[in-house]
C-alpha positions in Angstrom: 0.0 0.0 0.0 1.1 3.5 -0.7 2.3 5.0 2.5 0.4 8.3 2.4 -2.8 7.4 0.6 -3.2 3.8 1.8 -4.1 2.8 -1.7 -2.4 -0.1 -3.5 0.6 0.8 -5.5 -0.3 0.6 -9.2 1.3 -2.4 -10.9 2.5 0.0 -13.6 4.8 1.7 -11.0 6.5 -1.6 -10.3 6.8 -2.6 -13.9 8.3 0.7 -15.0 10.9 0.4 -12.2 12.2 -3.0 -13.2 14.6 -1.8 -15.8 16.3 0.8 -13.6 19.2 0.8 -11.2 18.2 0.0 -7.7 19.8 0.6 -4.3 19.1 -1.9 -1.5 19.7 -1.2 2.1 19.6 -3.5 5.1 18.7 -2.1 8.5 18.4 1.5 7.2 17.4 3.3 10.4 16.2 0.0 11.8 14.0 -0.8 8.8 14.9 -4.4 7.8 15.0 -3.8 4.0 14.7 -0.6 1.9 14.6 -0.9 -1.9 15.1 2.4 -3.6 14.5 3.1 -7.3 16.0 6.6 -7.7 15.0 7.2 -11.3 11.3 6.6 -10.7 11.4 8.0 -7.1 9.9 4.7 -5.7 10.9 3.4 -2.3 9.7 0.0 -0.9 10.5 -0.6 2.7 10.0 -4.1 4.2 9.8 -4.9 7.9 10.1 -8.6 8.6 8.3 -9.6 11.8 8.5 -13.4 11.8 10.3 -13.9 15.1 10.1 -10.4 16.7 7.3 -8.4 18.3 6.2 -5.0 17.2 7.9 -2.2 19.1 5.9 0.7 20.5 4.8 3.1 17.6 7.2 1.2 15.2 5.0 1.7 12.1 4.5 5.4 12.8 8.2 5.9 13.3 9.1 4.1 10.1 6.5 6.1 8.2 8.0 9.3 9.6 11.5 8.2 8.7 10.5 7.4 5.1 8.5 10.6 4.6 11.5 12.7 5.9 14.2 10.8 4.1 12.4 10.5 0.8 10.2 13.5 0.1 8.3 13.6 -3.1 8.7 9.8 -3.6 6.2 7.0 -3.9 6.6 5.2 -0.6 5.5 1.7 0.2 5.8 0.1 3.6 5.3 -3.7 3.8 4.9 -4.8 7.4 
């Protein structure tokens, strides 16, 4: 889901990003995985919670981090 609107990310956004350079970060500001497509201004953040419990206000903090770090980007948080 798109971070700000809560709507699903259009498939066209993902397809158009597949032929671009990508940056992948592990544990970027404690977010497990951040995938950045600079050319299309798309950022997908993934928080893997298989063996860990949610921290207090974790999703809200991650949203704020992404909004601050990537202004004017399409942001997706997968939790």
